[in-house]
Steps between C-alpha positions, in 0.01 A plus 500: 500500500131533583241367247316826386187302445493373860568853622204621284274229627584577863416866439179409323397282792571780742301738294197271463516424886517865594206589267295212650574614857402860418185386332410278805566794731275730283218234503503494889527874526213567249280263697474783756642818341358718214645432163665812376528392134490194263728374228228583245504863625879513463493330152228750375703801635840367347308440165376853506845642570661299233247624244549848624147536631566750768120545575446151631504448878403178672262595772377299798377569847490207755177446690426236753222243464254702708545803284394308187131470408389134519344555160819527316639192693188307389512627146865404434418144634197485275691608210840336535499195732168367650671210659748727673400402862523134437816429278857495599611750241398315180176430323567184295145501346572856363835396380363204311222718350753766399730243332204365296392849414851610382539196286178590321530866492871592467437861426299546813704366789324450838692498817407294817714674760344519850509814724780329681704444184429865388642630846818294447553605148419869544685539843823294427535407137516640149245483220502233230409138436828319528517170673775636736257765618214270522707255704606762749151625525360157581760439784468845646126490486493180696723658762283813510198283567669326791625824670231751431124491587247517218395841640853619475545379148181672398601832673840507326340426169262789536786731576735410203243405230530725191191689416623744229795680373715551814207431726576222746291387795129563578565816701676668215236369266197611706646844543609545135180371337227572749649771724455297818690272733498120426281457830213668329490317168146382414422161349466637149829698521677187636364287220616762251850493645514125491374482142822672372738273687577262215658778309479853659697642199245382253171530709437841650311597824434869386387400149378138531426309177187293444694190603608657827157616586374148422762355715409740783151382487619125512717564798217660690279197435777276614537714811134441575513123433788467732294645779622860501741623778392216722712277269802686649390429860428139436847453350671719767626745232362813686 
């Protein structure tokens, strides 16, 4: 008689292997093809359905890098990950700073995720702070950095980032908030969109708080200090 535990273990290994292969195929495919949706979009939509919120719809419109204003690319780097062109997916200085901050201010948790890590989490994983998810995120981010160019990581990030309730990607955000395509965003508009990224459910583009407006000004200053859109050219991100 077969040991049920060995049978279960064999099936678990097959499932894990199948998921890994499917993920790897997706990573290769999305290095060239538009990303139709992300796990975050699915998670948000399922949460709305389970809470019987029939008005919620996750909206996104994929646009290529050439259809995105260089100002929004520069703004998200200035706001989220200024070492993005140079690291391999992880900013260890930021991680160390975040750990020290979180020990001191436990009620105001600070993250240290790079743009690459955020792409991995939003595209393939689920929300939460478990060690399992963090471990998967670390390994998957490293693979993403190996197989995708920095330009591709940034393009995918801009297309799946959440900018408001059901608003995913810069094209949808630009049309929803400013009535224009992402290619026409100004530096000020781009900085305002980037300012809400830490928490687009708490911080609003249409009704920005004093904190959001202050953060917008800080991002604009950082964009200038980085050298403006020439920064993208120097780092082959355009």
